[in-house]
DRENPA-3360 file (N, C-alpha, C; in nm, 2 decimals, always signed):
BEGIN
1 = MKRNFQNW = -0.30/-5.83/+13.05/-0.30/-5.81/+12.90/-0.44/-5.82/+12.84 ~ -0.52/-5.91/+12.89/-0.66/-5.92/+12.85/-0.73/-5.79/+12.88 ~ -0.71/-5.74/+13.00/-0.78/-5.62/+13.04/-0.74/-5.50/+12.96 ~ -0.61/-5.49/+12.92/-0.57/-5.38/+12.84/-0.63/-5.39/+12.70 ~ -0.64/-5.51/+12.65/-0.71/-5.52/+12.52/-0.85/-5.48/+12.52 ~ -0.92/-5.51/+12.63/-1.06/-5.47/+12.64/-1.07/-5.32/+12.65 ~ -0.98/-5.25/+12.72/-0.98/-5.11/+12.73/-0.96/-5.04/+12.59 ~ -0.87/-5.10/+12.51/-0.84/-5.05/+12.38/-0.97/-5.06/+12.29;
9 = ILLLVFAM = -1.04/-5.17/+12.30/-1.16/-5.19/+12.22/-1.26/-5.09/+12.26 ~ -1.28/-5.07/+12.39/-1.38/-4.97/+12.44/-1.34/-4.83/+12.39 ~ -1.21/-4.80/+12.40/-1.17/-4.67/+12.36/-1.20/-4.64/+12.21 ~ -1.17/-4.75/+12.13/-1.19/-4.74/+11.98/-1.34/-4.72/+11.95 ~ -1.42/-4.80/+12.02/-1.57/-4.79/+12.00/-1.62/-4.65/+12.02 ~ -1.58/-4.59/+12.14/-1.63/-4.45/+12.17/-1.56/-4.34/+12.09 ~ -1.43/-4.37/+12.04/-1.36/-4.27/+11.97/-1.40/-4.26/+11.82 ~ -1.45/-4.37/+11.76/-1.48/-4.37/+11.62/-1.60/-4.27/+11.59;
17 = PVVFIAFI = -1.71/-4.26/+11.67/-1.81/-4.16/+11.64/-1.76/-4.02/+11.65 ~ -1.67/-4.00/+11.75/-1.61/-3.86/+11.77/-1.53/-3.82/+11.65 ~ -1.45/-3.92/+11.61/-1.36/-3.89/+11.49/-1.44/-3.86/+11.37 ~ -1.55/-3.94/+11.35/-1.64/-3.92/+11.23/-1.71/-3.78/+11.23 ~ -1.76/-3.74/+11.35/-1.82/-3.61/+11.37/-1.72/-3.50/+11.34 ~ -1.60/-3.52/+11.39/-1.50/-3.42/+11.37/-1.46/-3.40/+11.23 ~ -1.46/-3.52/+11.16/-1.42/-3.51/+11.02/-1.53/-3.44/+10.93 ~ -1.66/-3.47/+10.96/-1.77/-3.40/+10.89/-1.77/-3.25/+10.92;
25 = AGLYFIPC = -1.75/-3.22/+11.05/-1.74/-3.08/+11.09/-1.63/-3.00/+11.02 ~ -1.52/-3.08/+11.01/-1.40/-3.01/+10.94/-1.43/-2.98/+10.80 ~ -1.50/-3.07/+10.73/-1.53/-3.04/+10.59/-1.61/-2.91/+10.57 ~ -1.69/-2.87/+10.67/-1.77/-2.75/+10.65/-1.69/-2.63/+10.71 ~ -1.64/-2.64/+10.84/-1.59/-2.52/+10.91/-1.45/-2.48/+10.85 ~ -1.37/-2.58/+10.80/-1.24/-2.54/+10.75/-1.25/-2.44/+10.63 ~ -1.33/-2.47/+10.53/-1.34/-2.38/+10.42/-1.43/-2.26/+10.44 ~ -1.54/-2.28/+10.52/-1.64/-2.18/+10.53/-1.63/-2.09/+10.66;
33 = GFNNNCAQ = -1.56/-2.13/+10.76/-1.56/-2.06/+10.88/-1.68/-2.09/+10.97 ~ -1.69/-2.01/+11.08/-1.80/-2.05/+11.17/-1.93/-1.96/+11.15 ~ -1.98/-1.97/+11.03/-2.11/-1.92/+11.00/-2.18/-2.00/+10.89 ~ -2.30/-1.97/+10.86/-2.38/-2.06/+10.77/-2.39/-2.01/+10.63 ~ -2.31/-1.90/+10.60/-2.31/-1.85/+10.46/-2.18/-1.85/+10.39 ~ -2.08/-1.91/+10.45/-1.94/-1.91/+10.40/-1.89/-1.77/+10.37 ~ -1.93/-1.67/+10.44/-1.89/-1.54/+10.42/-1.74/-1.52/+10.46 ~ -1.69/-1.60/+10.55/-1.55/-1.59/+10.59/-1.46/-1.69/+10.52;
41 = ASLPDIIH = -1.51/-1.75/+10.42/-1.43/-1.85/+10.35/-1.32/-1.78/+10.27 ~ -1.21/-1.85/+10.27/-1.10/-1.79/+10.19/-1.08/-1.88/+10.07 ~ -1.19/-1.87/+9.98/-1.19/-1.95/+9.86/-1.13/-1.87/+9.75 ~ -1.07/-1.93/+9.65/-1.02/-1.86/+9.53/-1.14/-1.80/+9.46 ~ -1.11/-1.68/+9.39/-1.21/-1.62/+9.31/-1.26/-1.71/+9.20 ~ -1.39/-1.70/+9.17/-1.45/-1.78/+9.06/-1.41/-1.71/+8.93 ~ -1.36/-1.79/+8.84/-1.32/-1.74/+8.71/-1.43/-1.78/+8.61 ~ -1.50/-1.68/+8.56/-1.61/-1.70/+8.47/-1.55/-1.71/+8.33;
49 = TPIPTLIP = -1.61/-1.80/+8.25/-1.58/-1.81/+8.11/-1.64/-1.68/+8.04 ~ -1.55/-1.60/+7.97/-1.61/-1.48/+7.91/-1.70/-1.52/+7.79 ~ -1.81/-1.44/+7.79/-1.91/-1.46/+7.68/-1.91/-1.33/+7.61 ~ -1.88/-1.33/+7.48/-1.88/-1.21/+7.40/-2.02/-1.15/+7.39 ~ -2.02/-1.02/+7.39/-2.15/-0.95/+7.37/-2.21/-0.98/+7.24 ~ -2.33/-1.02/+7.24/-2.40/-1.05/+7.11/-2.44/-0.92/+7.04 ~ -2.41/-0.92/+6.91/-2.45/-0.80/+6.83/-2.59/-0.82/+6.78 ~ -2.68/-0.73/+6.81/-2.82/-0.75/+6.76/-2.82/-0.76/+6.61;
57 = AAMPAPGA = -2.90/-0.85/+6.56/-2.92/-0.86/+6.42/-2.99/-0.74/+6.36 ~ -2.95/-0.69/+6.25/-3.01/-0.58/+6.19/-3.10/-0.64/+6.08 ~ -3.23/-0.63/+6.11/-3.33/-0.68/+6.01/-3.36/-0.57/+5.91 ~ -3.38/-0.61/+5.78/-3.41/-0.51/+5.68/-3.55/-0.45/+5.71 ~ -3.56/-0.33/+5.68/-3.69/-0.26/+5.69/-3.79/-0.32/+5.60 ~ -3.92/-0.34/+5.65/-4.02/-0.40/+5.57/-4.04/-0.32/+5.44 ~ -4.06/-0.39/+5.33/-4.07/-0.32/+5.20/-4.13/-0.42/+5.10 ~ -4.15/-0.37/+4.98/-4.21/-0.45/+4.87/-4.12/-0.57/+4.84;
65 = VGASASGA = -4.18/-0.68/+4.81/-4.10/-0.80/+4.77/-4.02/-0.77/+4.64 ~ -3.89/-0.80/+4.64/-3.81/-0.77/+4.53/-3.75/-0.63/+4.52 ~ -3.77/-0.55/+4.63/-3.71/-0.42/+4.63/-3.56/-0.43/+4.64 ~ -3.49/-0.35/+4.58/-3.34/-0.35/+4.58/-3.29/-0.28/+4.70 ~ -3.16/-0.28/+4.72/-3.10/-0.21/+4.83/-3.13/-0.06/+4.83 ~ -3.14/-0.01/+4.71/-3.17/+0.14/+4.70/-3.32/+0.17/+4.72 ~ -3.40/+0.07/+4.73/-3.54/+0.09/+4.75/-3.62/+0.09/+4.62 ~ -3.56/+0.07/+4.50/-3.63/+0.07/+4.38/-3.70/-0.06/+4.35;
73 = ARCTVNAE = -3.83/-0.06/+4.33/-3.90/-0.19/+4.31/-3.86/-0.24/+4.17 ~ -3.85/-0.37/+4.16/-3.82/-0.44/+4.04/-3.94/-0.47/+3.96 ~ -3.93/-0.51/+3.84/-4.04/-0.54/+3.75/-4.08/-0.69/+3.76 ~ -4.21/-0.72/+3.75/-4.25/-0.85/+3.75/-4.28/-0.90/+3.61 ~ -4.22/-1.01/+3.56/-4.23/-1.05/+3.42/-4.21/-1.20/+3.41 ~ -4.28/-1.26/+3.31/-4.26/-1.40/+3.29/-4.14/-1.43/+3.20 ~ -4.10/-1.55/+3.20/-3.97/-1.58/+3.13/-3.98/-1.56/+2.98 ~ -4.10/-1.59/+2.92/-4.11/-1.58/+2.78/-4.10/-1.43/+2.73;
81 = TLLAAWVN = -4.16/-1.34/+2.81/-4.16/-1.20/+2.77/-4.01/-1.15/+2.79 ~ -3.94/-1.19/+2.89/-3.81/-1.14/+2.92/-3.71/-1.19/+2.81 ~ -3.72/-1.32/+2.78/-3.63/-1.38/+2.68/-3.66/-1.32/+2.54 ~ -3.78/-1.30/+2.51/-3.82/-1.25/+2.37/-3.77/-1.11/+2.36 ~ -3.78/-1.03/+2.46/-3.73/-0.89/+2.46/-3.58/-0.88/+2.44 ~ -3.51/-0.97/+2.51/-3.37/-0.98/+2.50/-3.32/-1.02/+2.37 ~ -3.37/-1.13/+2.31/-3.33/-1.18/+2.18/-3.37/-1.08/+2.07 ~ -3.49/-1.02/+2.07/-3.53/-0.93/+1.97/-3.45/-0.80/+1.97;
89 = AGYSEEDP = -3.39/-0.77/+2.09/-3.31/-0.64/+2.10/-3.17/-0.67/+2.06 ~ -3.14/-0.79/+2.02/-3.00/-0.82/+1.97/-2.92/-0.90/+2.07 ~ -2.98/-0.94/+2.18/-2.92/-1.03/+2.28/-2.78/-0.99/+2.32 ~ -2.76/-0.86/+2.36/-2.63/-0.81/+2.40/-2.60/-0.86/+2.54 ~ -2.47/-0.86/+2.57/-2.43/-0.90/+2.71/-2.43/-0.79/+2.81 ~ -2.41/-0.67/+2.76/-2.40/-0.55/+2.84/-2.51/-0.45/+2.82 ~ -2.55/-0.43/+2.70/-2.65/-0.32/+2.67/-2.79/-0.36/+2.73 ~ -2.86/-0.26/+2.78/-2.99/-0.28/+2.84/-3.09/-0.30/+2.73;
97 = FTFTDMKS = -3.20/-0.36/+2.76/-3.31/-0.38/+2.66/-3.44/-0.35/+2.74 ~ -3.54/-0.31/+2.67/-3.67/-0.28/+2.73/-3.78/-0.38/+2.71 ~ -3.87/-0.39/+2.80/-3.99/-0.48/+2.79/-4.10/-0.42/+2.87 ~ -4.22/-0.47/+2.85/-4.33/-0.43/+2.93/-4.37/-0.54/+3.03 ~ -4.37/-0.51/+3.16/-4.39/-0.61/+3.26/-4.54/-0.64/+3.28 ~ -4.57/-0.73/+3.37/-4.71/-0.78/+3.39/-4.81/-0.67/+3.44 ~ -4.75/-0.56/+3.48/-4.83/-0.45/+3.53/-4.84/-0.33/+3.43 ~ -4.80/-0.37/+3.30/-4.80/-0.28/+3.19/-4.70/-0.16/+3.21;
105 = ASCQATYA = -4.60/-0.18/+3.30/-4.50/-0.08/+3.32/-4.39/-0.10/+3.22 ~ -4.33/+0.01/+3.17/-4.21/+0.00/+3.08/-4.09/-0.02/+3.17 ~ -4.01/-0.13/+3.14/-3.90/-0.17/+3.22/-3.77/-0.19/+3.14 ~ -3.66/-0.19/+3.21/-3.53/-0.20/+3.14/-3.45/-0.31/+3.22 ~ -3.39/-0.40/+3.14/-3.31/-0.51/+3.21/-3.19/-0.53/+3.12 ~ -3.10/-0.62/+3.17/-2.98/-0.66/+3.10/-2.97/-0.82/+3.10 ~ -2.87/-0.86/+3.03/-2.84/-1.01/+3.03/-2.83/-1.07/+3.17 ~ -2.78/-0.98/+3.27/-2.77/-1.03/+3.41/-2.90/-1.08/+3.46;
113 = DVKALFQE = -3.01/-1.02/+3.42/-3.14/-1.06/+3.46/-3.18/-1.19/+3.39 ~ -3.15/-1.20/+3.26/-3.18/-1.32/+3.18/-3.12/-1.45/+3.23 ~ -2.99/-1.44/+3.27/-2.92/-1.56/+3.30/-2.97/-1.64/+3.42 ~ -3.05/-1.57/+3.50/-3.11/-1.64/+3.62/-3.20/-1.75/+3.57 ~ -3.26/-1.73/+3.45/-3.35/-1.83/+3.40/-3.28/-1.96/+3.37 ~ -3.15/-1.95/+3.34/-3.07/-2.07/+3.31/-3.00/-2.13/+3.43 ~ -2.97/-2.05/+3.53/-2.88/-2.09/+3.63/-2.95/-2.12/+3.76 ~ -3.07/-2.09/+3.78/-3.14/-2.12/+3.91/-3.22/-2.25/+3.91;
121 = ANLWYNGA = -3.21/-2.33/+4.01/-3.29/-2.45/+4.02/-3.42/-2.41/+4.09 ~ -3.52/-2.50/+4.07/-3.65/-2.49/+4.13/-3.72/-2.36/+4.08 ~ -3.68/-2.32/+3.96/-3.74/-2.19/+3.91/-3.86/-2.22/+3.82 ~ -3.84/-2.31/+3.73/-3.95/-2.34/+3.63/-4.07/-2.42/+3.69 ~ -4.03/-2.50/+3.79/-4.14/-2.57/+3.87/-4.06/-2.63/+3.99 ~ -4.14/-2.66/+4.09/-4.08/-2.72/+4.22/-4.01/-2.85/+4.19 ~ -3.88/-2.85/+4.22/-3.79/-2.96/+4.19/-3.72/-2.96/+4.06 ~ -3.74/-2.85/+3.98/-3.68/-2.84/+3.85/-3.53/-2.82/+3.86;
129 = PACITCHN = -3.45/-2.90/+3.79/-3.30/-2.87/+3.79/-3.27/-2.74/+3.72 ~ -3.16/-2.68/+3.75/-3.12/-2.56/+3.67/-3.08/-2.61/+3.53 ~ -3.11/-2.52/+3.43/-3.07/-2.56/+3.29/-2.93/-2.60/+3.28 ~ -2.84/-2.53/+3.35/-2.70/-2.56/+3.34/-2.66/-2.69/+3.40 ~ -2.75/-2.76/+3.47/-2.72/-2.89/+3.52/-2.69/-2.99/+3.40 ~ -2.77/-2.97/+3.29/-2.75/-3.05/+3.17/-2.68/-2.98/+3.06 ~ -2.69/-2.85/+3.06/-2.63/-2.77/+2.95/-2.52/-2.69/+3.01 ~ -2.40/-2.74/+3.01/-2.29/-2.67/+3.07/-2.16/-2.67/+2.99;
137 = SNVAAAAA = -2.05/-2.62/+3.04/-1.93/-2.60/+2.97/-1.87/-2.73/+2.92 ~ -1.90/-2.84/+2.97/-1.85/-2.97/+2.93/-1.94/-3.02/+2.81 ~ -1.92/-2.95/+2.69/-2.01/-2.96/+2.58/-2.01/-3.11/+2.52 ~ -1.90/-3.18/+2.54/-1.90/-3.32/+2.49/-2.00/-3.40/+2.56 ~ -2.02/-3.38/+2.69/-2.12/-3.46/+2.76/-2.25/-3.39/+2.78 ~ -2.26/-3.25/+2.76/-2.38/-3.18/+2.78/-2.49/-3.22/+2.69 ~ -2.61/-3.20/+2.74/-2.73/-3.23/+2.66/-2.73/-3.14/+2.54 ~ -2.75/-3.20/+2.42/-2.75/-3.12/+2.29/-2.62/-3.05/+2.27;
145 = NMDLSSYA = -2.52/-3.10/+2.34/-2.38/-3.03/+2.32/-2.39/-2.88/+2.33 ~ -2.47/-2.84/+2.43/-2.50/-2.69/+2.44/-2.46/-2.64/+2.58 ~ -2.40/-2.52/+2.59/-2.36/-2.46/+2.71/-2.44/-2.34/+2.74 ~ -2.52/-2.34/+2.85/-2.60/-2.23/+2.89/-2.55/-2.16/+3.01 ~ -2.43/-2.20/+3.05/-2.37/-2.15/+3.18/-2.30/-2.01/+3.16 ~ -2.28/-1.97/+3.04/-2.21/-1.84/+3.01/-2.27/-1.78/+2.89 ~ -2.25/-1.65/+2.88/-2.29/-1.58/+2.76/-2.23/-1.63/+2.63 ~ -2.10/-1.66/+2.64/-2.03/-1.71/+2.52/-2.08/-1.85/+2.48;
153 = GILAGSRR = -2.12/-1.93/+2.58/-2.17/-2.06/+2.56/-2.31/-2.05/+2.49 ~ -2.39/-1.96/+2.53/-2.52/-1.94/+2.46/-2.50/-1.90/+2.32 ~ -2.42/-1.81/+2.29/-2.39/-1.77/+2.15/-2.33/-1.88/+2.07 ~ -2.26/-1.97/+2.13/-2.19/-2.07/+2.05/-2.30/-2.18/+2.00 ~ -2.41/-2.18/+2.07/-2.52/-2.26/+2.02/-2.52/-2.41/+2.06 ~ -2.59/-2.49/+1.99/-2.61/-2.63/+2.02/-2.54/-2.72/+1.92 ~ -2.53/-2.85/+1.95/-2.47/-2.95/+1.86/-2.33/-2.92/+1.82 ~ -2.25/-2.88/+1.92/-2.11/-2.84/+1.90/-2.02/-2.97/+1.91;
161 = SSADVKGN = -1.94/-2.98/+1.81/-1.85/-3.10/+1.81/-1.74/-3.09/+1.91 ~ -1.71/-2.96/+1.96/-1.61/-2.94/+2.07/-1.63/-2.81/+2.12 ~ -1.56/-2.78/+2.23/-1.57/-2.65/+2.30/-1.51/-2.54/+2.22 ~ -1.43/-2.57/+2.11/-1.36/-2.47/+2.04/-1.44/-2.42/+1.91 ~ -1.55/-2.48/+1.89/-1.63/-2.45/+1.76/-1.77/-2.41/+1.80 ~ -1.83/-2.34/+1.70/-1.97/-2.30/+1.72/-2.06/-2.41/+1.66 ~ -2.19/-2.41/+1.71/-2.28/-2.51/+1.66/-2.40/-2.44/+1.60 ~ -2.52/-2.49/+1.62/-2.64/-2.43/+1.57/-2.69/-2.31/+1.65;
169 = DILGGGDW = -2.72/-2.20/+1.58/-2.77/-2.08/+1.65/-2.90/-2.12/+1.72 ~ -2.91/-2.08/+1.85/-3.03/-2.11/+1.93/-3.11/-1.98/+1.95 ~ -3.07/-1.87/+1.90/-3.13/-1.74/+1.93/-3.20/-1.69/+1.81 ~ -3.21/-1.77/+1.70/-3.29/-1.73/+1.58/-3.23/-1.61/+1.51 ~ -3.10/-1.58/+1.53/-3.04/-1.46/+1.46/-3.10/-1.33/+1.51 ~ -3.16/-1.33/+1.63/-3.22/-1.21/+1.68/-3.37/-1.20/+1.66 ~ -3.43/-1.31/+1.61/-3.57/-1.32/+1.58/-3.63/-1.43/+1.68 ~ -3.70/-1.39/+1.78/-3.74/-1.48/+1.89/-3.83/-1.59/+1.83;
177 = TQSKLNDQ = -3.92/-1.56/+1.73/-4.01/-1.66/+1.68/-3.93/-1.77/+1.61 ~ -3.81/-1.74/+1.57/-3.73/-1.85/+1.50/-3.63/-1.91/+1.59 ~ -3.64/-1.87/+1.72/-3.54/-1.92/+1.82/-3.56/-2.06/+1.86 ~ -3.45/-2.14/+1.87/-3.46/-2.27/+1.92/-3.51/-2.27/+2.07 ~ -3.46/-2.17/+2.14/-3.51/-2.16/+2.28/-3.66/-2.14/+2.29 ~ -3.71/-2.06/+2.21/-3.86/-2.04/+2.21/-3.93/-2.17/+2.17 ~ -3.88/-2.24/+2.07/-3.94/-2.37/+2.03/-3.94/-2.47/+2.14 ~ -3.82/-2.49/+2.21/-3.81/-2.59/+2.31/-3.88/-2.56/+2.44;
185 = LFVQQKMP = -3.87/-2.43/+2.48/-3.93/-2.39/+2.61/-4.08/-2.36/+2.60 ~ -4.13/-2.30/+2.49/-4.26/-2.25/+2.50/-4.35/-2.31/+2.39 ~ -4.30/-2.34/+2.27/-4.38/-2.40/+2.17/-4.40/-2.55/+2.20 ~ -4.29/-2.62/+2.20/-4.31/-2.77/+2.23/-4.31/-2.80/+2.38 ~ -4.26/-2.70/+2.46/-4.26/-2.71/+2.61/-4.19/-2.84/+2.65 ~ -4.07/-2.87/+2.60/-4.00/-2.99/+2.63/-3.90/-2.96/+2.74 ~ -3.86/-2.84/+2.76/-3.76/-2.80/+2.86/-3.83/-2.72/+2.98 ~ -3.77/-2.72/+3.10/-3.66/-2.80/+3.14/-3.68/-2.95/+3.12;
193 = FGRPPGAA = -3.57/-3.03/+3.10/-3.58/-3.17/+3.07/-3.66/-3.24/+3.18 ~ -3.75/-3.32/+3.14/-3.83/-3.41/+3.23/-3.94/-3.34/+3.31 ~ -3.97/-3.22/+3.26/-4.08/-3.15/+3.34/-4.21/-3.22/+3.32 ~ -4.29/-3.24/+3.43/-4.42/-3.31/+3.42/-4.51/-3.22/+3.34 ~ -4.61/-3.27/+3.27/-4.71/-3.19/+3.19/-4.78/-3.10/+3.29 ~ -4.78/-2.97/+3.25/-4.86/-2.87/+3.33/-4.78/-2.83/+3.45 ~ -4.66/-2.87/+3.47/-4.59/-2.83/+3.60/-4.54/-2.69/+3.59 ~ -4.51/-2.64/+3.47/-4.46/-2.50/+3.45/-4.57/-2.42/+3.38;
201 = PEHGPVIL = -4.58/-2.29/+3.42/-4.68/-2.21/+3.35/-4.65/-2.20/+3.20 ~ -4.75/-2.17/+3.12/-4.74/-2.17/+2.98/-4.63/-2.08/+2.93 ~ -4.62/-1.96/+3.00/-4.52/-1.86/+2.96/-4.40/-1.86/+3.05 ~ -4.38/-1.97/+3.12/-4.26/-1.98/+3.20/-4.28/-1.91/+3.34 ~ -4.18/-1.93/+3.43/-4.20/-1.87/+3.56/-4.20/-1.72/+3.56 ~ -4.26/-1.67/+3.66/-4.27/-1.52/+3.68/-4.15/-1.48/+3.78 ~ -4.07/-1.39/+3.74/-3.96/-1.35/+3.82/-3.95/-1.20/+3.83 ~ -3.87/-1.15/+3.92/-3.84/-1.01/+3.93/-3.71/-0.98/+3.85;
209 = AGYPVSK = -3.73/-0.88/+3.76/-3.61/-0.85/+3.67/-3.62/-0.71/+3.62 ~ -3.50/-0.64/+3.61/-3.50/-0.51/+3.56/-3.57/-0.41/+3.66 ~ -3.58/-0.28/+3.61/-3.64/-0.18/+3.68/-3.73/-0.09/+3.59 ~ -3.83/-0.03/+3.65/-3.92/+0.06/+3.57/-3.84/+0.18/+3.52 ~ -3.87/+0.22/+3.40/-3.81/+0.34/+3.34/-3.92/+0.44/+3.31 ~ -3.88/+0.57/+3.32/-3.98/+0.68/+3.29/-4.00/+0.69/+3.14 ~ -4.12/+0.71/+3.10/-4.16/+0.72/+2.96/-4.14/+0.86/+2.92;
% end
């Protein structure tokens, strides 16, 4: 019995390396076959995650700053000139008005160009809030009870007791020199609210507005 036990121990000692080598060999030869490049392997096809074809971005052709989609260059004008021309022309919502831009060109614009002065932030100076931040349709809480967010709100004026009534005319009845806007923006230079002294140009920000017209 003792001799048989010793034989089994010896058999186990010599068999373990053989079994280990066979196991390692099996891991390679079973899936790859008897070559070193797995050419004979019967592996399932690799399924790649589909990647959509990237559409190249279409960059706009180089052109003048402020050029429109049709290629027509816009006029360069400061805020005071644009507002004065609009008010003195009767401050229509739809009808075009004319002005002379900073290059002495005769230009034509509409209220759509003017409203950007009230609705865009960082326009009057870096960090400036849009005018409509404080002057909006909530006239009960708006600064000076004035709404600059719409054409109707501008015409309704300031110091309104409610949204249903008109207040004080801020457009000077079509005379820019008598306009409250002119007084606050350019004479006293109080607006935009909280602007640091000298932060905004004397005649307001320079913007692109309207288009040149033939004389």
